[in-house]
C-alpha positions as CSV (number, residue, x, y, z in Angstrom):
1,M,-11.5,6.9,25.1
2,F,-10.1,5.3,28.3
3,A,-7.6,2.6,27.7
4,W,-9.8,0.0,29.6
5,L,-12.8,0.9,27.6
6,R,-10.8,0.6,24.3
7,K,-9.6,-2.8,25.5
8,A,-13.0,-4.0,26.2
9,V,-14.4,-2.9,22.8
10,S,-11.4,-4.7,21.2
11,Y,-12.6,-8.0,22.9
12,V,-16.1,-7.5,21.6
13,F,-14.7,-6.7,18.1
14,G,-12.6,-10.0,18.4
15,G,-15.7,-11.9,19.2
16,V,-17.6,-10.6,16.2
17,L,-14.6,-11.5,14.0
18,R,-14.5,-15.0,15.3
19,V,-18.2,-15.5,14.6
20,R,-17.7,-14.1,11.0
21,H,-14.8,-16.4,10.3
22,W,-16.6,-19.4,11.8
23,L,-19.5,-18.7,9.4
24,Y,-17.2,-18.7,6.4
25,D,-15.4,-21.8,7.6
26,N,-18.5,-23.8,8.1
27,G,-20.1,-22.8,4.8
28,Y,-22.9,-20.4,6.1
29,F,-21.2,-17.6,4.1
30,K,-19.9,-18.6,0.7
31,S,-16.5,-17.8,-0.7
32,Y,-15.9,-17.5,-4.5
33,T,-12.8,-18.3,-6.6
34,A,-12.0,-16.2,-9.6
35,D,-11.7,-17.8,-13.0
36,V,-8.0,-17.0,-13.2
37,P,-5.3,-17.1,-10.5
38,T,-5.2,-14.3,-8.0
39,I,-2.4,-12.9,-5.7
40,C,-3.7,-11.1,-2.6
41,V,-1.4,-8.4,-1.0
42,G,-2.8,-7.6,2.4
43,N,-2.3,-7.0,6.1
44,L,-3.9,-7.5,9.5
45,A,-3.4,-3.8,10.6
46,V,-5.1,-0.7,9.3
47,G,-2.8,0.9,6.7
48,G,0.8,1.7,6.6
49,T,2.4,-1.7,5.9
50,G,4.0,-0.8,2.6
51,K,1.4,-2.5,0.3
52,S,1.9,-0.1,-2.6
53,P,5.6,-0.9,-3.4
54,I,4.9,-4.7,-3.2
55,V,1.9,-4.4,-5.6
56,A,4.0,-2.3,-8.0
57,A,6.7,-4.9,-7.9
58,L,4.2,-7.7,-8.7
59,M,2.7,-5.7,-11.5
60,E,6.1,-5.0,-13.0
61,R,6.9,-8.7,-12.9
62,F,3.6,-10.0,-14.3
63,G,2.1,-7.1,-16.2
64,T,3.4,-8.2,-19.5
65,R,4.2,-11.9,-18.7
66,R,0.7,-12.8,-17.7
67,G,-1.4,-9.8,-18.7
68,A,-2.0,-9.0,-15.0
69,V,-4.6,-6.6,-13.8
70,M,-4.5,-4.9,-10.4
71,L,-7.9,-4.7,-8.6
72,S,-8.4,-2.3,-5.6
73,R,-11.4,-1.1,-3.8
74,G,-10.2,2.5,-4.5
75,Y,-10.2,3.6,-0.8
76,G,-11.3,7.3,-0.4
77,R,-12.9,7.6,-3.8
78,T,-16.2,9.4,-4.1
79,T,-17.5,7.0,-6.9
80,R,-18.9,3.5,-6.8
81,G,-18.8,0.5,-9.0
82,F,-16.2,-0.8,-11.5
83,R,-13.9,1.8,-13.0
84,V,-10.9,1.5,-15.2
85,V,-8.0,3.7,-13.9
86,R,-6.5,5.9,-16.6
87,P,-3.6,8.5,-16.4
88,S,-6.2,11.2,-16.8
89,S,-8.3,9.9,-13.8
90,L,-8.6,11.9,-10.6
91,A,-7.7,10.5,-7.2
92,R,-11.2,11.3,-5.8
93,E,-12.7,9.2,-8.6
94,V,-10.5,6.1,-8.3
95,G,-8.4,6.4,-5.1
96,D,-4.9,7.7,-4.7
97,E,-3.0,4.4,-4.6
98,P,-4.5,2.9,-7.7
99,L,-3.9,6.1,-9.5
100,Q,-0.3,6.3,-8.2
101,L,0.4,2.9,-9.8
102,K,-1.1,3.9,-13.1
103,L,0.8,7.2,-13.4
104,R,4.1,5.5,-12.5
105,T,3.7,2.8,-15.2
106,P,0.9,3.7,-17.6
107,E,1.1,0.3,-19.3
108,N,-0.1,-1.3,-16.1
109,R,-3.8,-2.3,-16.1
110,V,-5.5,-1.0,-12.9
111,V,-9.1,-1.1,-12.0
112,V,-11.2,-0.3,-9.0
113,C,-14.4,-1.9,-7.6
114,E,-15.6,-2.2,-4.0
115,D,-17.1,-5.7,-4.8
116,R,-14.1,-7.8,-5.4
117,V,-16.0,-10.7,-6.8
118,A,-17.9,-8.6,-9.3
119,G,-14.7,-6.8,-10.1
120,C,-12.9,-10.1,-11.0
121,R,-15.7,-11.0,-13.3
122,Q,-15.8,-7.6,-14.9
123,I,-12.0,-7.7,-15.5
124,L,-12.3,-10.9,-17.5
125,Q,-14.9,-9.1,-19.7
126,E,-12.7,-6.0,-20.2
127,Y,-9.4,-7.9,-20.6
128,P,-9.9,-11.4,-22.1
129,D,-6.2,-11.9,-22.1
130,C,-5.9,-11.4,-18.4
131,E,-4.1,-14.5,-16.8
132,L,-3.5,-13.0,-13.3
133,I,-5.3,-10.6,-10.9
134,V,-3.4,-8.8,-8.2
135,L,-5.6,-8.0,-5.3
136,D,-4.6,-4.9,-3.3
137,D,-5.6,-5.1,0.4
138,A,-7.9,-8.0,0.2
139,F,-6.6,-10.5,2.9
140,Q,-9.6,-9.9,5.3
141,H,-12.1,-10.2,2.4
142,R,-13.3,-13.8,2.9
143,R,-15.8,-13.6,0.1
144,L,-13.1,-13.9,-2.5
145,R,-10.7,-16.8,-2.0
146,S,-7.2,-16.1,-3.5
147,S,-4.7,-18.4,-5.0
148,V,-1.7,-16.8,-3.1
149,N,-1.9,-14.7,0.0
150,L,1.0,-12.5,1.0
151,L,0.5,-11.0,4.5
152,L,2.6,-7.8,5.1
153,T,3.8,-6.5,8.5
154,R,6.1,-3.7,9.4
155,F,9.5,-4.5,10.9
156,D,9.0,-1.7,13.6
157,N,5.3,-2.6,14.3
158,P,4.7,-6.3,13.7
159,F,1.3,-7.7,14.1
160,S,2.6,-10.2,16.8
161,T,2.9,-7.3,19.3
162,D,-0.3,-5.4,18.2
163,F,-3.9,-5.5,19.4
164,L,-7.3,-5.4,17.8
165,L,-9.0,-2.1,17.2
166,P,-9.6,0.2,18.9
167,Y,-7.1,-0.8,21.6
168,G,-4.5,-1.5,18.8
169,R,-4.3,-1.2,15.0
170,L,-5.3,-4.7,14.0
171,R,-8.6,-5.1,12.1
172,D,-8.4,-8.9,12.0
173,L,-7.3,-11.7,14.3
174,K,-3.7,-12.6,14.6
175,C,-4.5,-16.3,14.1
176,R,-5.5,-15.5,10.6
177,A,-1.9,-15.2,9.7
178,R,-1.8,-19.0,9.3
179,Y,-3.6,-18.7,6.0
180,A,-0.7,-16.7,4.5
181,D,1.3,-18.4,1.9
182,A,4.2,-16.1,2.9
183,I,4.6,-13.3,5.6
184,V,6.4,-10.3,4.2
185,V,8.3,-8.1,6.7
186,T,8.4,-4.6,5.2
187,N,10.4,-1.5,5.9
188,V,13.4,-3.4,7.3
189,P,15.9,-0.6,8.2
190,T,19.4,-0.8,6.6
191,Q,21.0,-1.4,9.9
192,A,18.8,-4.4,10.7
193,S,20.7,-7.8,10.6
194,L,19.4,-11.1,9.3
195,T,19.7,-12.5,12.9
196,E,17.2,-9.8,14.1
197,C,14.8,-10.5,11.3
198,E,15.0,-14.2,11.9
199,Q,14.2,-13.7,15.6
200,L,11.1,-11.6,14.5
201,A,10.0,-14.3,12.1
202,K,9.7,-16.8,15.0
203,Q,7.2,-14.5,16.6
204,L,5.1,-14.1,13.3
205,Q,5.1,-17.7,12.0
206,S,2.0,-19.7,12.6
207,Y,4.1,-22.9,11.9
208,P,7.8,-23.4,11.5
209,E,7.8,-24.0,7.7
210,Q,5.7,-20.8,6.9
211,P,7.9,-18.7,4.6
212,V,8.9,-15.2,5.9
213,L,10.4,-12.7,3.4
214,Y,12.1,-9.4,4.1
215,S,12.0,-6.1,2.1
216,G,13.3,-2.6,2.6
217,L,12.8,0.6,0.7
218,C,14.8,2.4,-2.0
219,Y,14.1,6.0,-2.7
220,G,14.2,7.3,-6.2
221,E,15.2,10.8,-7.6
222,P,12.8,13.6,-6.8
223,R,10.4,14.8,-9.5
224,N,8.1,17.8,-9.5
225,L,4.3,17.6,-10.0
226,T,4.7,17.7,-13.8
227,G,6.9,14.6,-13.6
228,E,10.2,16.2,-14.4
229,L,13.4,15.0,-12.7
230,F,14.9,17.4,-10.3
231,E,18.5,17.6,-9.1
232,N,18.8,17.5,-5.4
233,S,21.8,19.9,-5.5
234,A,19.5,22.6,-7.1
235,L,17.4,22.8,-4.0
236,Q,18.0,26.2,-2.4
237,G,16.0,28.0,0.4
238,N,13.6,26.7,3.0
239,V,12.5,23.1,2.6
240,Y,9.4,21.6,4.1
241,G,8.3,18.0,4.4
242,L,4.7,17.1,3.7
243,A,3.0,13.6,4.1
244,G,-0.6,12.4,4.3
245,I,0.2,8.6,4.8
246,A,-0.2,6.3,7.6
247,N,3.4,6.1,8.8
248,P,5.4,9.2,7.6
249,A,8.3,8.7,10.2
250,S,10.6,6.8,7.8
251,F,9.9,9.2,4.9
252,F,10.7,12.2,7.0
253,E,13.8,10.5,8.3
254,Y,15.0,10.0,4.8
255,I,14.3,13.5,3.5
256,A,16.1,14.9,6.5
257,T,19.3,13.2,5.4
258,L,19.1,15.0,2.1
259,H,18.2,18.6,3.3
260,E,17.7,20.6,6.5
261,I,13.9,20.6,6.9
262,R,12.4,23.7,8.3
263,D,9.2,22.2,9.3
264,Y,6.9,19.2,8.7
265,L,3.3,19.3,7.5
266,T,1.5,16.1,8.5
267,Y,-2.0,15.0,7.5
268,N,-4.1,12.0,7.9
269,D,-3.7,9.0,5.4
270,H,-5.5,9.6,2.1
271,H,-6.1,13.2,3.2
272,R,-8.1,15.2,0.7
273,F,-6.4,18.6,0.3
274,T,-8.5,21.8,0.4
275,R,-8.2,25.1,-1.3
276,R,-7.1,26.7,1.9
277,E,-4.2,24.2,2.2
278,I,-3.1,24.8,-1.2
279,T,-3.1,28.5,-0.5
280,L,-0.8,27.8,2.5
281,L,1.6,25.9,0.2
282,E,1.6,28.7,-2.3
283,R,2.5,31.1,0.5
284,I,5.4,28.7,1.5
285,V,7.0,28.5,-1.9
286,T,6.5,32.2,-2.6
287,H,9.0,33.0,0.1
288,D,11.7,30.9,-1.6
289,G,10.4,27.7,-0.2
290,W,10.3,24.1,-1.5
291,I,8.0,21.2,-0.5
292,I,9.1,17.5,-0.5
293,T,6.3,15.0,-0.4
294,T,5.4,11.4,-1.1
295,E,4.4,10.0,-4.5
296,K,1.0,9.1,-3.0
297,D,0.4,12.6,-1.9
298,A,1.4,13.9,-5.2
299,T,-1.5,12.1,-6.9
300,R,-3.9,14.1,-4.8
301,L,-2.1,17.4,-4.9
302,R,-2.1,17.3,-8.8
303,E,-6.0,17.7,-8.8
304,L,-5.7,21.2,-7.1
305,V,-2.5,22.5,-8.6
306,A,-2.3,23.6,-12.2
307,P,0.6,22.1,-14.2
308,E,1.8,25.5,-15.4
309,S,1.8,27.1,-12.0
310,Y,4.8,28.0,-10.0
311,L,3.7,25.7,-7.1
312,S,3.7,22.6,-9.4
313,H,7.5,23.1,-9.9
314,R,8.1,23.8,-6.2
315,I,6.5,20.7,-4.9
316,L,8.7,17.7,-5.3
317,Y,7.8,14.0,-4.7
318,I,10.1,11.1,-4.2
319,P,9.2,7.6,-5.6
320,I,9.7,4.6,-3.5
321,H,10.7,1.2,-4.7
322,I,10.9,-2.2,-3.0
323,V,14.2,-3.8,-2.2
324,W,14.1,-7.6,-1.5
325,L,16.6,-8.7,1.2
326,W,18.5,-12.0,1.8
327,E,17.3,-13.8,-1.4
328,S,13.6,-13.1,-0.5
329,E,12.9,-12.4,-4.1
330,K,13.9,-15.9,-5.2
331,K,11.9,-17.4,-2.4
332,L,8.9,-15.3,-3.5
333,E,9.4,-16.4,-7.1
334,L,9.3,-20.1,-6.0
335,I,6.2,-19.6,-3.9
336,L,4.4,-17.9,-6.8
337,K,5.4,-20.5,-9.3
338,N,4.3,-23.4,-7.1
339,E,1.0,-21.9,-6.2
340,L,0.0,-20.4,-9.4
341,E,0.7,-23.4,-11.4
342,K,-1.9,-25.3,-9.3
343,D,-4.6,-23.2,-10.9
C-alpha cells in the first residue's frame, strides 16, 4: 500500500478510536471493575514490547503472596471461551504465551478467555482464594477497568515516535498513555545510560510526575525441548537461529555473541509451524546442525516434535528474564502497594 494511502487510513482509524473512547468516557459504553484488584500489562503498539517477561515477574512476585491468576485472551488459539492452562495444554488450544508462563512455573495459575469481564468472574469461581488478577495485553480493552495500568514501550521503538496503523504500529492513540500508572521502557540495552533514558522519558510522559521505569533482558541457560539444561561449550557443528516473534533482532544479536550462526530462520509472530517446516529442521540437524530458538517458539514446536526424537535434543531454547534498572523495581513496588491498597 502506498505511504500516503496508509497515512490516510491511519487518520480514519484514529477518528474511530476517538469516537470509541468518547463513548466510554461519557458512559454510553460501560466499563466494569473486577471484584478483586487487577494489574494490566499492556502497550499501544502491536506486539513485541516485552510483555511476557514483565507478566512472569509479576506472577513470581504475587503468585503465592496474593494467590494471583494471570488472564490472557490466548492470542492465536483455535478454541474459544474460558480455559485453564495446564502443563499438558497445547499452544493451539490456549495460546503460546500463556502456555510458556505455565511451563516455566507450573505452580502459576494461568487462564485464557477472550471476554476479559467474563474471565475475571470465572476466575473467582475457579479460585476463591484469588486476591489479584494480572491481565496480559489489556490496556486498550476499555470494557474492563484495571486497578493498575502498566504501559510498556520499547527503548528502540517508543510509542512517542510511532504512528497509528497501518502507517505505523500503534493500535491506540498516544494520548491514552496519560491513563498509565507507570510507563515501563523495555529492552533497554546494556550500553544505554540513565541520562539517555531520562531524555526518552520526557517524550513519553503525559505529565511530569508520571512514573517511568526501565528494564532490560537477562538470558538464561539454554535448554532442549525436553527441558534439560545444555552446556554452551558442548555445541559443535552448524548453528542456526530461529524465531517467530515480533522483534527477533535483539535475540539474534545475543545468540550471535555465543556462537557463529550459519543462518537465521525468521517467521511471523505466533507462527504455527507446519509438518513441512519440521521436516526442514530435521534435515538441518541430521547434518550435524543445531537450532537455537526462543522460549515462546519452543512452546509451539513441542506440539510437532516427539520428546524422544533426535530433533527435540537438537533444538535449544533460551529463557528470558526481566532485569529492573536504576531502582525501577523499588518504584514499581511502591506504585503497586499504593494502588492495590485502595481496593
